[in-house]
PAZAPA-4460 file (N, C-alpha, C; in steps of 0.05 Angstrom, whole numbers, plus 32768, in hexadecimal, padded with zeros to 4 digits):
% residues 264
    n_x    n_y    n_z   ca_x   ca_y   ca_z    c_x    c_y    c_z   seq   type   mol
   8125   7B4F   7EF4   8131   7B69   7EE8   814D   7B66   7EF0     1      M     A
   815C   7B70   7EDB   8179   7B6D   7EE3   8183   7B8B   7EEE     2      N     A
   8199   7B88   7EFC   81A5   7BA9   7F07   81A2   7BBB   7EF1     3      D     A
   81A7   7BB4   7EDB   81AE   7BCF   7EC1   818B   7BDB   7EC2     4      M     A
   817D   7BC9   7EBD   8163   7BD2   7EBA   8158   7BE9   7ED6     5      T     A
   8162   7BDC   7EE7   815A   7BE9   7F04   8167   7C02   7F05     6      S     A
   817B   7C05   7F01   8194   7C1C   7F00   8183   7C30   7EEB     7      N     A
   817D   7C26   7ED6   8172   7C39   7EC0   8155   7C44   7ECA     8      L     A
   8146   7C31   7ED6   812D   7C3E   7EDF   812E   7C4F   7EF6     9      R     A
   8144   7C50   7F07   814A   7C5F   7F1D   815A   7C7C   7F12    10      A     A
   8169   7C7A   7EFA   8177   7C92   7EF3   815A   7C9E   7EE8    11      D     A
   8149   7C90   7ED6   8131   7CA2   7ECA   8123   7CB3   7EE1    12      R     A
   811B   7CA1   7EFA   8109   7CAA   7F0C   811D   7CC5   7F17    13      R     A
   8130   7CC4   7F21   8143   7CDC   7F29   8142   7CF5   7F18    14      H     A
   8146   7CEB   7EFB   8145   7CFF   7EE7   812A   7D0E   7EE6    15      A     A
   8115   7CFE   7EE7   80FA   7D0D   7EE5   80F4   7D1A   7F01    16      L     A
   80FE   7D0E   7F19   80F8   7D23   7F30   810D   7D3A   7F34    17      L     A
   8120   7D35   7F25   8131   7D4F   7F24   8123   7D62   7F12    18      G     A
   8116   7D5D   7EF9   810B   7D71   7EE6   80F5   7D7A   7EF6    19      L     A
   80E2   7D6B   7F04   80CD   7D76   7F12   80D3   7D89   7F26    20      M     A
   80E9   7D84   7F37   80F4   7D93   7F4B   80FC   7DAC   7F43    21      A     A
   8108   7DAF   7F2C   8118   7DC7   7F1D   80F9   7DD8   7F0E    22      A     A
   80E7   7DCA   7F09   80D0   7DD8   7EFC   80BF   7DE2   7F10    23      T     A
   80BE   7DD6   7F27   80AD   7DE1   7F3C   80BD   7DF9   7F45    24      A     A
   80D8   7DFA   7F4B   80E6   7E0E   7F50   80E4   7E27   7F3E    25      G     A
   80E2   7E20   7F2B   80E3   7E36   7F10   80C8   7E41   7F18    26      A     A
   80B5   7E30   7F19   8099   7E3B   7F1B   8092   7E4B   7F36    27      T     A
   809E   7E43   7F4B   809C   7E54   7F67   80AD   7E6F   7F61    28      I     A
   80C2   7E6D   7F54   80D1   7E86   7F50   80C7   7E9A   7F41    29      A     A
   80B8   7E8E   7F2B   80A8   7EA1   7F17   8091   7EAC   7F26    30      T     A
   8083   7E9C   7F36   8068   7EA6   7F46   8071   7EB7   7F5A    31      T     A
   808B   7EAF   7F6B   808D   7EC7   7F7E   8095   7EDF   7F6F    32      S     A
   80A3   7EE1   7F57   80AA   7EFA   7F4A   8094   7F0B   7F43    33      T     A
   8085   7EF7   7F3B   8064   7F0B   7F34   8058   7F11   7F48    34      A     A
   805A   7F00   7F5E   8046   7F09   7F79   8056   7F28   7F88    35      L     A
   8072   7F21   7F80   807E   7F3A   7F8E   807A   7F55   7F78    36      A     A
   807D   7F4E   7F5E   8077   7F64   7F4E   8059   7F71   7F55    37      A     A
   8048   7F5D   7F54   8029   7F69   7F5A   8026   7F76   7F73    38      R     A
   8031   7F6A   7F88   8034   7F7D   7FA2   803C   7F94   7FA3    39      S     A
   8053   7F97   7F96   8061   7FAF   7F97   8054   7FC4   7F7F    40      S     A
   8040   7FBB   7F6F   8037   7FCB   7F5D   801A   7FD3   7F5F    41      S     A
   8010   7FC0   7F74   7FF4   7FC4   7F77   7FED   7FE1   7F80    42      S     A
   7FFF   7FEC   7F8F   7FF6   8006   7F9B   7FFC   801A   7F85    43      H     A
   8010   801A   7F70   8014   8030   7F5A   8003   802D   7F48    44      A     A
   7FF5   8014   7F45   7FE3   800F   7F28   7FC7   8016   7F35    45      D     A
   7FC1   8022   7F4C   7FA9   802A   7F59   7F93   8015   7F5C    46      G     A
   7F9D   7FFC   7F5F   7F86   7FE9   7F62   7F8E   7FE1   7F89    47      T     A
   7F78   7FD9   7F8F   7F81   7FCF   7FAB   7F7A   7FE3   7FC3    48      G     A
   7F6C   7FD8   7FDA   7F66   7FE9   7FEE   7F78   8002   7FF7    49      N     A
   7F91   7FF9   7FF4   7FAB   800D   7FFF   7FA5   8027   7FE9    50      L     A
   7FA4   801A   7FD1   7FAB   8033   7FBA   7F92   8041   7FBE    51      A     A
   7F75   8035   7FC3   7F5A   8047   7FC4   7F5E   805A   7FDD    52      V     A
   7F6C   8054   7FF8   7F71   8062   800D   7F82   8076   8001    53      L     A
   7F9A   8073   7FF7   7FB0   8088   7FF6   7FA2   8098   7FE0    54      T     A
   7F93   8093   7FCE   7F84   80A4   7FB9   7F71   80B9   7FC5    55      S     A
   7F5D   80AA   7FDA   7F4E   80BE   7FEA   7F5B   80CE   7FFE    56      Q     A
   7F70   80C5   8009   7F7E   80DA   801B   7F8C   80EC   800C    57      L     A
   7F94   80EE   7FF2   7F9A   8101   7FE1   7F8C   8118   7FDA    58      A     A
   7F70   810A   7FDC   7F5B   811D   7FD1   7F4D   812F   7FEC    59      R     A
   7F53   8127   8000   7F44   812A   8019   7F50   8149   8026    60      S     A
   7F3E   815D   802E   7F48   8173   8031   7F5D   8177   804D    61      P     A
   7F6F   8188   804B   7F85   818A   8061   7F83   81AB   8065    62      R     A
   7F78   81B1   8080   7F77   81CC   8084   7F95   81D7   808F    63      R     A
   7FA5   81EB   8083   7FB9   81F4   808B   7FBE   8213   8084    64      R     A
   7FA8   8220   8091   7FA3   823D   808F   7F9E   8244   80AB    65      D     A
   7FA5   823A   80C5   7F9D   8241   80DF   7FAF   825B   80E8    66      F     A
   7F9D   8268   80F1   7FAA   8284   80FD   7FAC   827D   8119    67      R     A
   7F9E   8270   8129   7FA1   8265   8142   7F94   824B   8143    68      T     A
   7FA2   823B   815A   7F8B   8225   8162   7F92   8226   8181    69      V     A
   7F7E   8216   818A   7F7F   8212   81AC   7F8C   81FE   81B7    70      P     A
   7F8D   81FC   81CE   7F9C   81E1   81DC   7F8B   81C6   81D0    71      M     A
   7F72   81C9   81D4   7F64   81AE   81D0   7F51   81B4   81BC    72      V     A
   7F52   819F   81A3   7F42   81A6   818E   7F29   819B   8192    73      L     A
   7F13   81A6   818D   7EF5   819D   8192   7EE1   81A0   817B    74      D     A
   7EF1   81A9   8164   7EDF   81AA   8150   7EEF   819A   8136    75      D     A
   7EE2   8188   812B   7EED   8176   8115   7EF9   818A   80FC    76      P     A
   7EF4   81A7   80FA   7EFD   81B4   80E3   7F1A   81BC   80ED    77      L     A
   7F21   81B9   8102   7F3D   81BF   810C   7F4E   81A7   810D    78      M     A
   7F45   8193   8100   7F5A   817D   80F8   7F52   8170   80DF    79      W     A
   7F64   815B   80D4   7F5B   814A   80B7   7F43   8136   80C1    80      D     A
   7F2C   8142   80C9   7F1D   812B   80CE   7F13   8117   80B7    81      A     A
   7F11   811E   80A2   7F0B   810F   8087   7F23   80F8   8086    82      Q     A
   7F39   8104   8081   7F50   80F2   8080   7F53   80DF   8097    83      A     A
   7F4F   80EA   80B0   7F4B   80D5   80C4   7F3D   80C4   80C6    84      L     A
   7F22   80C7   80BA   7F0C   80B8   80C0   7F13   809F   80A7    85      D     A
   7F1E   80A7   8092   7F27   8096   807B   7F3E   807F   8088    86      L     A
   7F4F   8089   8096   7F5F   8075   80A3   7F55   8065   80B7    87      V     A
   7F42   806C   80C5   7F32   805C   80D8   7F22   8047   80C3    88      I     A
   7F18   804F   80B3   7F04   8041   80A9   7F11   802D   8094    89      A     A
   7F2B   802C   808D   7F38   801E   8078   7F30   7FFF   8080    90      Y     A
   7F2C   7FF4   8062   7F1E   7FDA   805F   7F34   7FC6   805B    91      R     A
   7F4D   7FCA   805D   7F62   7FB3   8057   7F61   7FA5   806F    92      G     A
   7F68   7F8A   8070   7F6B   7F77   8088   7F81   7F7D   809A    93      E     A
   7F96   7F87   808B   7FB0   7F88   809C   7FBC   7FA5   809F    94      R     A
   7FBE   7FAA   80B5   7FC6   7FC3   80BD   7FD9   7FCB   80D6    95      K     A
   7FE4   7FDC   80DA   7FF1   7FDE   80F2   7FF8   7FFA   80FC    96      Q     A
   7FF6   8004   8110   7FFD   8021   811A   8017   801D   812B    97      V     A
   8029   8030   8120   8044   8031   8132   803F   804E   8141    98      W     A
   8048   8046   8159   8046   8060   8170   8067   806A   8170    99      D     A
   8068   807C   8160   807F   8088   8158   8087   80A1   816A   100      N     A
   809C   80A0   817F   809F   80B5   818F   80C0   80C0   818F   101      T     A
   80CE   80B7   8182   80E5   80BE   8182   80F2   80C4   8168   102      A     A
   80FD   80D9   815E   810A   80E0   8146   811F   80D2   813F   103      I     A
   812F   80CE   814E   814E   80C1   814F   814E   80A4   8151   104      D     A
   8139   8098   814F   812F   8078   8151   8130   8071   8138   105      S     A
   812B   8055   8132   812C   804C   8118   810C   8046   810F   106      P     A
   80FF   805B   8117   80E4   8055   810D   80DB   8059   80F2   107      W     A
   80E4   8063   80DD   80E3   805C   80C4   80ED   8048   80B7   108      L     A
   8104   803D   80BF   810F   8023   80B7   80FD   800E   80C0   109      N     A
   80F2   800D   80DA   80DF   7FF9   80DF   80C5   7FFB   80D5   110      L     A
   80BD   800C   80CE   80A3   8010   80BB   80A9   8002   809E   111      M     A
   80BD   800C   8095   80C5   8001   807A   80CA   7FE1   807A   112      R     A
   80D9   7FDA   808F   80DB   7FBD   808C   80C0   7FAC   8091   113      N     A
   80AC   7FBD   80A3   8099   7FA9   80A2   8082   7FAD   8090   114      S     A
   8083   7FC3   8082   8075   7FBF   8069   8083   7FB4   804E   115      V     A
   809E   7FB3   8051   80AA   7F9D   803D   80A6   7F7D   8041   116      N     A
   80A2   7F7B   805E   809B   7F5B   8063   807E   7F54   805C   117      A     A
   806D   7F66   8062   8052   7F63   805E   804D   7F63   8040   118      Q     A
   8055   7F70   8032   8057   7F78   8010   8063   7F5C   8003   119      V     A
   807A   7F5D   800D   8088   7F47   7FF8   808A   7F2B   8008   120      F     A
   808A   7F28   801B   808F   7F14   802B   8075   7F02   802F   121      S     A
   8060   7F13   8039   8041   7F05   803F   8031   7F0D   8029   122      F     A
   8038   7F1D   8015   8028   7F23   7FFF   800F   7F31   800B   123      R     A
   8010   7F43   8016   7FFD   7F58   801F   7FFD   7F71   8017   124      H     A
   7FF7   7F76   7FFC   7FFF   7F90   7FED   7FEE   7FA6   7FFE   125      P     A
   7FD7   7F9F   8008   7FC6   7FB5   8011   7FCC   7FB8   8033   126      D     A
   7FE1   7FB1   8039   7FE8   7FB3   805A   7FEB   7FD0   805F   127      F     A
   7FDD   7FDC   8072   7FE0   7FFB   807B   7FEF   7FFC   8091   128      L     A
   8007   800B   8093   8014   8018   80A5   8010   8033   80AE   129      A     A
   800B   8034   80C8   8003   8057   80CF   8015   8060   80E4   130      V     A
   8021   8075   80E4   8035   807C   80F7   8021   8094   810A   131      S     A
   801C   808B   8122   8010   809E   8131   802B   80B0   813E   132      A     A
   802D   80C1   8134   8047   80D5   813C   8045   80E8   814F   133      T     A
   8059   80EA   8164   805A   80FF   8175   8074   80FE   8185   134      H     A
   8078   8107   819E   8093   810C   81A4   80A6   811B   8192   135      G     A
   80C0   8117   8196   80D4   811D   8181   80CF   8119   8165   136      S     A
   80C3   80FD   8164   80BE   80F7   8146   80AD   810A   8135   137      A     A
   809C   8118   8142   8088   8125   8139   8094   8141   812D   138      H     A
   80B1   814A   8131   80BA   815A   8127   80C3   8157   8106   139      L     A
   80C5   813E   8101   80CE   8136   80E5   80B0   813C   80CF   140      A     A
   809D   8144   80DD   8087   8144   80CD   807E   8164   80C6   141      L     A
   8095   8176   80D3   8096   8190   80C8   80A9   8197   80B0   142      Y     A
   809E   81AC   809E   80B3   81AF   808B   80CB   81BC   8090   143      D     A
   80E0   81BF   807E   80F7   81CC   8086   80F5   81E9   8089   144      Q     A
   80E3   81F7   807E   80DE   8213   8086   80D7   8219   80A5   145      T     A
   80C9   8205   80B0   80C3   820A   80CB   80DC   81FE   80E3   146      I     A
   80E8   81EC   80D2   8103   81DF   80E2   8118   81F7   80E5   147      W     A
   8112   820A   80CD   812E   8220   80CD   811F   8238   80E1   148      D     A
   8108   823D   80DB   80FD   8254   80EA   8102   8251   810D   149      K     A
   80F8   8239   810F   80F9   8232   8132   8110   821E   813F   150      Y     A
   8120   821C   8128   813A   820B   8131   8134   81F3   8142   151      Q     A
   8124   81E3   8133   8118   81CE   813D   812D   81B3   813D   152      L     A
   8144   81BB   8131   815F   81A8   8138   8166   81A9   8154   153      A     A
   8161   81BE   8165   8166   81C3   8182   8155   81AA   8190   154      K     A
   813C   81A9   8185   812A   8195   818F   812E   8179   818C   155      L     A
   813C   8174   816D   813E   815E   8161   8155   814C   816A   156      A     A
   816A   815D   8170   8183   814F   817A   819B   8153   8168   157      G     A
   81B0   814B   816C   81C7   814B   815F   81C7   813C   8145   158      P     A
   81B4   812D   8144   81B9   8120   812A   81AE   8126   8115   159      A     A
   8199   813F   8116   818C   814E   8107   8191   8169   8103   160      F     A
   81A2   8171   80EF   81AB   818D   80EA   8193   8199   80DD   161      A     A
   8187   8189   80C9   816F   818F   80BF   815A   8175   80B8   162      F     A
   8144   817B   80AE   812F   8164   80B1   8136   8154   8096   163      N     A
   814A   813D   80A2   8150   812B   8089   8138   8118   8082   164      T     A
   8127   8111   8091   8111   80FE   808D   80FF   8107   807C   165      L     A
   80FD   8120   8071   80E8   8125   805D   80F6   8128   8043   166      I     A
   8111   8122   8041   8123   8122   8028   811A   810B   8017   167      K     A
   8118   810F   7FFC   8112   80FC   7FEC   812E   80F3   7FDC   168      T     A
   8133   80DC   7FD6   8156   80D2   7FD2   8157   80E0   7FB3   169      P     A
   816E   80E5   7FAE   8178   80F1   7F8F   8174   80D4   7F81   170      D     A
   8165   80DB   7F67   8161   80CB   7F50   814B   80BD   7F50   171      G     A
   8145   80AD   7F3B   812D   809F   7F3F   8131   807C   7F46   172      A     A
   8120   8077   7F5B   8123   805E   7F64   8111   8043   7F56   173      L     A
   8118   8034   7F50   8109   801B   7F45   80F4   8013   7F58   174      D     A
   80DA   8015   7F58   80C5   8009   7F68   80C4   7FEC   7F65   175      A     A
   80D2   7FDE   7F4D   80D1   7FC5   7F4C   80E7   7FB4   7F55   176      S     A
   80FB   7FC0   7F5B   8116   7FAF   7F66   8113   7FAF   7F83   177      A     A
   80FD   7F9D   7F8E   80FD   7FA0   7FAA   8119   7F8E   7FBB   178      H     A
   812B   7F83   7FA9   8141   7F75   7FB6   815B   7F8B   7FB6   179      E     A
   8154   7FA0   7FAE   816B   7FB7   7FA9   816C   7FC3   7FC1   180      D     A
   8184   7FC2   7FD5   8189   7FCB   7FED   818E   7FEB   7FE6   181      P     A
   8192   7FF3   7FD0   8196   800F   7FCD   817E   801D   7FC4   182      K     A
   8167   800E   7FBD   814E   801C   7FB7   813E   8020   7FCA   183      G     A
   8121   8025   7FC3   8111   8033   7FD4   8106   801E   7FEB   184      L     A
   810A   8001   7FE0   8108   7FF0   7FFA   811C   7FEB   8012   185      F     A
   8131   7FFB   800C   8149   7FF8   8018   8149   8011   802A   186      G     A
   8161   8017   8035   8163   802A   804D   815C   8042   803B   187      A     A
   815F   8048   8020   815A   805F   8012   813D   8068   8017   188      A     A
   812F   8056   801D   8112   8058   801B   8108   8061   8039   189      G     A
   811C   8066   804D   8113   806C   8067   8113   808B   8067   190      N     A
   80FD   8091   805B   80F4   80AF   8059   80D8   80B8   8059   191      T     A
   80CB   80C9   8062   80AE   80D3   8067   809F   80CA   8050   192      I     A
   80AE   80DB   8037   809F   80D8   801F   80A1   80C1   800F   193      P     A
   80B7   80B2   8014   80B8   8096   8006   80A1   8080   800F   194      I     A
   80A2   8085   8029   8091   8075   8039   8073   8079   8034   195      L     A
   806E   8097   8032   8056   80A1   802A   804B   8097   800B   196      Q     A
   805E   8095   7FFB   8054   808B   7FE0   804F   806E   7FE0   197      K     A
   805C   805F   7FF5   8052   8043   7FF4   803C   8039   8007   198      R     A
   802D   8054   8013   8015   8051   801C   8015   8054   803B   199      G     A
   802B   805A   8049   802C   805E   8062   8021   8074   806A   200      V     A
   8014   8077   807A   8004   8090   8086   8011   8099   80A0   201      V     A
   8015   80BA   80A0   8026   80C7   80B6   800D   80D3   80C8   202      F     A
   800B   80CE   80DC   7FFA   80DF   80F0   8008   80F7   80FC   203      M     A
   7FFB   8111   80FA   8009   8123   8111   7FF3   8128   8123   204      A     A
   8003   8132   813D   7FEB   8133   8155   7FF2   814D   8160   205      C     A
   7FD9   8157   815C   7FD1   8173   8169   7FE6   817B   8182   206      H     A
   7FDB   8160   8196   7FE8   8165   81B2   800A   816A   81B2   207      N     A
   8018   8158   819B   8032   815D   8198   8039   8177   8192   208      A     A
   8029   8185   817D   802E   819E   8174   802D   81B2   818B   209      I     A
   8019   81AE   819A   8016   81C1   81B0   8027   81C2   81C0   210      W     A
   8032   81AC   81C9   804C   81A6   81DD   8065   81B0   81CF   211      E     A
   8067   81AC   81BC   8082   81B8   81AE   8086   81D0   81A9   212      Q     A
   806A   81DB   81A6   806A   81FF   81A6   806D   820B   81BD   213      T     A
   8062   81FA   81D3   806E   8202   81EF   808A   8200   81F8   214      G     A
   8098   81EF   81EA   80B8   81EB   81F5   80C6   81FF   81E2   215      K     A
   80B7   8203   81CB   80CA   821F   81BD   80C3   8239   81CE   216      L     A
   80B0   823B   81D4   80A7   8256   81E0   80B8   8256   81FB   217      I     A
   80BE   8242   820A   80CC   823F   8222   80E9   8248   821C   218      E     A
   80F3   823E   8204   8111   8240   81FC   8118   8259   81F1   219      K     A
   80FD   826A   81F0   8102   8285   81E2   8107   8287   81C3   220      G     A
   80FE   826A   81B7   80FE   826F   819F   80E5   8272   818C   221      I     A
   80E0   8291   818E   80C7   829A   8186   80C8   82B5   8178   222      N     A
   80D8   82B5   815A   80E0   82CD   814F   80C7   82E4   814C   223      P     A
   80B2   82DA   8148   8099   82E9   813B   8088   82F1   815A   224      D     A
   8093   82ED   8170   8085   82EE   8189   8066   82E4   818E   225      H     A
   8066   82CE   817B   8047   82C2   8179   803F   82B8   8199   226      L     A
   8024   82B4   8198   801C   82A9   81B2   8019   828B   81AC   227      S     A
   8017   827A   81C1   8014   825C   81C0   8005   8254   81A6   228      H     A
   7FF0   8262   81A4   7FD8   825B   8198   7FDD   8260   8179   229      E     A
   7FEB   827A   8173   7FF8   8282   815A   800F   826D   8150   230      Q     A
   8020   8269   8164   8038   825C   8159   802D   823C   8151   231      M     A
   801D   8230   8165   8013   8216   815B   8005   8218   8145   232      A     A
   7FF3   822D   8140   7FE7   822B   8125   7FFC   822C   810C   233      A     A
   800F   823B   8111   8024   823E   80F8   8035   821D   80FA   234      E     A
   803C   8216   810C   8044   81F8   8109   8038   81E8   80FA   235      L     A
   8018   81E6   8102   8004   81D8   80F7   8006   81E2   80D7   236      T     A
   8005   81F7   80D0   8008   81FC   80B1   801B   81F1   80A1   237      N     A
   8033   81E8   80B1   804E   81E0   80A4   8052   81C6   80A9   238      H     A
   8039   81B4   80AC   803C   8199   80AA   8040   818F   808D   239      L     A
   8057   8181   8087   8059   8175   806B   8042   816A   8060   240      I     A
   8044   8168   8045   802B   815B   8033   8024   813D   803E   241      D     A
   800C   8139   803D   8007   811F   8040   7FFC   8119   805B   242      G     A
   800A   8127   806C   8004   8121   808D   7FE7   8124   8091   243      V     A
   7FE2   810F   80A5   7FC4   8115   80AF   7FC7   8126   80CC   244      V     A
   7FB6   813A   80D0   7FB4   8146   80E6   7F9F   813D   80FD   245      L     A
   7FA8   8134   8116   7F8F   8122   8121   7F91   8138   813B   246      T     A
   7F7E   8134   814D   7F7B   8149   8168   7F8C   813B   817A   247      P     A
   7F97   8122   8178   7FA3   8115   8189   7FA4   80F7   8189   248      G     A
   7FBE   80ED   818D   7FBC   80CE   8188   7FB4   80BC   819F   249      H     A
   7FBC   80C6   81B3   7FB6   80B3   81C9   7F99   80AB   81D2   250      R     A
   7F88   80C6   81CE   7F6C   80C2   81D7   7F5D   80B1   81BB   251      G     A
   7F67   80AE   81A7   7F5A   80A0   8193   7F59   8086   818D   252      N     A
   7F4A   807A   819E   7F45   805A   819E   7F3E   804E   8184   253      R     A
   7F30   8060   8172   7F28   8053   815B   7F44   804B   814A   254      S     A
   7F57   8061   8147   7F6D   805C   813C   7F7A   8048   813B   255      L     A
   7F79   803E   8158   7F89   8021   815C   7F78   8009   815E   256      N     A
   7F5C   800C   815A   7F49   7FF5   8158   7F53   7FE0   8143   257      C     A
   7F57   7FCA   814D   7F5F   7FB3   8139   7F78   7FB6   8126   258      N     A
   7F8B   7FC5   8136   7FA1   7FCC   8125   7FB9   7FC4   813B   259      M     A
   7FCD   7FB4   8136   7FE4   7FB0   8148   7FF3   7FCC   814B   260      P     A
   8000   7FCC   815F   800A   7FE8   8169   8028   7FE0   816D   261      V     A
   803D   7FEE   815F   8055   7FED   8163   8063   8003   8170   262      S     A
   8073   8006   8182   807E   801E   818A   809A   8021   8188   263      A     A
   80A5   8037   817F   80C0   803F   817E   80C7   8059   8190   264      T     A
***
């Protein structure tokens, strides 16, 4: 075999390998794009465990007409028992509970990043993130009406003149553009309503409501001169849509069962 023949065969071999690599690369890119699209749309199109849970939670009752509530809830009619049971019984394999305590921490950003990684990086569209919310972070679960009436900005700190965490970004955000840093998968998605649309569940804690009511009474922020039980009821009635009211997070071992816990 002369050198010309050997060189020709080598060139053909290299060309063939290059074509195979390019084809494989294109296939991987196409497959990754398809998987990402499927992951991002599985919740929206009503398929998968997370979509079923979200639909069930939307239909489950939330009582928000309390006149008074006691310090300790001892009757399931006083919290969102059905919704809580649905979350505990979630059949998805991957789930995570966040122990969120500080409103001025990056808690929403961390949950968004976690959901992004699970959905787009690891292809787990049914990943469930749950916020066990208490401490000052719990203030974000009240609507603006209650923020204004009880001057909750004084409890939230100087970074929160009003409840910015329940605002929805202006304009439509493209749910398929998961690489857009200005889209809902980026920092613009660091709001409770956006994360709820992505399947994140926010738990409200009755113990936190009771304690925050006590702080307001101590500060003399009680325009209607309500009792502790009456004011706690009013705060409960003004939880934002979609929140799941629990009797208390700390004692609920079932909520954390088989769920990794992250703290902020």
